[in-house]
N, C-alpha and C positions, 0 to 999 in steps of 0.2 A: 606380185611376188608371192610364189606358190608358198604356202605354209606346211611345214614338215608336220604338223600335227594338227589335227581338228581342232577348231578354236571353240567349241562346246564342250566333248568329252575327253580331248587331249589324246586321243587315238593317233598313233602314227598313221600317215596316210601315203599311199603311193597312188598313182593315177586312178586305177580301177575302184577306190574307194571315196573318191572326191564326188561331192553331192553335185547335182544339175540344176540349173536354172528352169523357168517355166519355158524358155525359147530354147532349151538343150544344150546351151553353153555351159564348160565347167563352173562349178563354183570352188575358188582357190581356197577359201577360209575352212568350211566346213565338210564333214563326211557324209555320205549317203545313209547313214544311220540316224543322224541329228536332223537332217536338213533336205527339203525335196520340192522341186517346183517353186522355188522362192521363199519357202518358209519355212521354220521349224517344224519337224513333225511332232513335236511335244511343246507348244509354245508356253505352256503354265509352269511347267516344271521347273522345280527350283534347285539350287546347285546341288543341296543335302540329297536330293532324290536322284540326280544325275549319279552322284558318288554312289548310293545304294546300287543303281545299274549297272556301273561300270567294276565294283569290287568282284564280282562272281566271276568275270572275264579275265581279270589280272590273276585270279586264285587259281584259275585253269591253266595259266600259263606258269604257276608255280609259285608265285609270291603268296606269301602269309596275307592274311585278310587284313591284320592292324596295320602292316608296312604299307599294303595297296590303299586303304584308308587315309593312312597319314600323307601320302602321295598326292592321293588326288587332292586331299584337304589345303596341300599346301601349292599344287599346280593349278587347279581349276581357277581360283580366284584371278590369276595373271592372265586367264584366255578372253580374246574379245567379248563373246557373249556374256561372260559374267562381269567384266568390267563396265559393260554397257547397261546391266541390270542395276549395277551400284550408283551409276551417273544421275 
């Protein structure tokens, strides 16, 4: 099943933004900015660091920083990457 949003950063994904596995197959869960060739690009990043990276992009889209940060703090813990980190 295709995920509508990256399960690491929460970015909405269309086909071109989807990551690829080592064998070239499309990964349905993660975007190309977070995941590449079967692994996370930043395997040691914390959820708070991911939020810090994502906020400026959301601000560019017109969202106030406080709103972007609050949305990410609510959304990211529900995503596969961060659920797995808690387990």
